[in-house]
C-alpha positions in Angstrom: 3.1 -26.9 33.2 -0.6 -28.3 34.0 -1.3 -25.5 35.7 -1.0 -23.2 32.7 -3.7 -25.6 31.0 -5.7 -25.2 33.8 -6.3 -21.3 33.4 -6.1 -21.3 30.1 -9.2 -23.9 29.7 -10.8 -21.9 33.0 -10.3 -18.7 30.5 -11.4 -20.6 27.6 -14.6 -21.1 29.1 -15.3 -17.6 30.4 -14.8 -16.2 26.9 -17.1 -18.7 24.9 -20.4 -17.6 26.9 -18.9 -13.9 25.6 -18.7 -15.5 21.9 -22.0 -17.3 21.2 -23.7 -14.2 22.4 -22.1 -12.4 19.5 -24.2 -12.5 16.0 -23.2 -15.8 14.3 -24.5 -14.4 11.0 -22.3 -11.2 10.6 -18.9 -11.6 10.2 -16.7 -8.4 10.7 -13.2 -7.7 9.7 -11.9 -7.4 13.0 -9.1 -5.5 14.4 -7.3 -7.2 12.2 -8.7 -5.7 9.2 -8.0 -2.6 10.9 -4.4 -3.1 11.0 -4.1 -4.6 7.4 -6.3 -1.4 5.8 -4.2 0.9 8.0 -0.8 0.2 7.0 -1.8 -0.6 3.0 -3.1 3.0 3.4 0.0 4.6 5.0 2.2 1.8 2.1 0.6 3.9 -0.5 0.4 7.8 1.0 4.2 7.0 1.6 4.3 6.2 -2.5 2.5 8.7 -3.4 4.8 11.6 -1.6 7.8 10.0 -3.0 6.8 9.5 -6.8 5.3 13.7 -6.1 8.9 14.1 -5.2 10.6 12.4 -8.3 8.6 13.5 -10.5 9.0 17.3 -9.4 12.7 15.8 -10.7 11.9 15.4 -14.2 12.3 17.6 -16.9 9.6 17.2 -19.4 11.0 19.3 -22.2 12.8 17.1 -24.8 16.3 18.6 -26.4 16.7 17.5 -29.2 19.6 14.7 -30.3 22.7 16.6 -31.5 22.5 14.1 -35.1 18.4 15.3 -35.1 18.8 18.9 -35.6 21.9 19.2 -38.4 19.8 16.2 -40.7 16.8 19.3 -40.1 19.0 22.0 -41.2 20.5 19.4 -43.8 17.1 18.8 -45.4 16.1 22.3 -45.3 19.2 23.5 -47.2 18.2 20.3 -50.1 14.1 21.2 -50.2 
């Protein structure tokens, strides 16, 4: 195990100067931000595709209820 920590320490000492070259006042979303955005975009696309499929199955013409038709007929005969 001591050998691994030495190699990690060596890697960190080489990466720290590279990180110092980046502007510390600039904040970017990075790779993680892109991955999260891409996953959310795919989820929205899948939901929209599913919604479109389900909306295609909907019949928007409302059939009159049987009780309503007989009530309207009775009212028209009386009135």
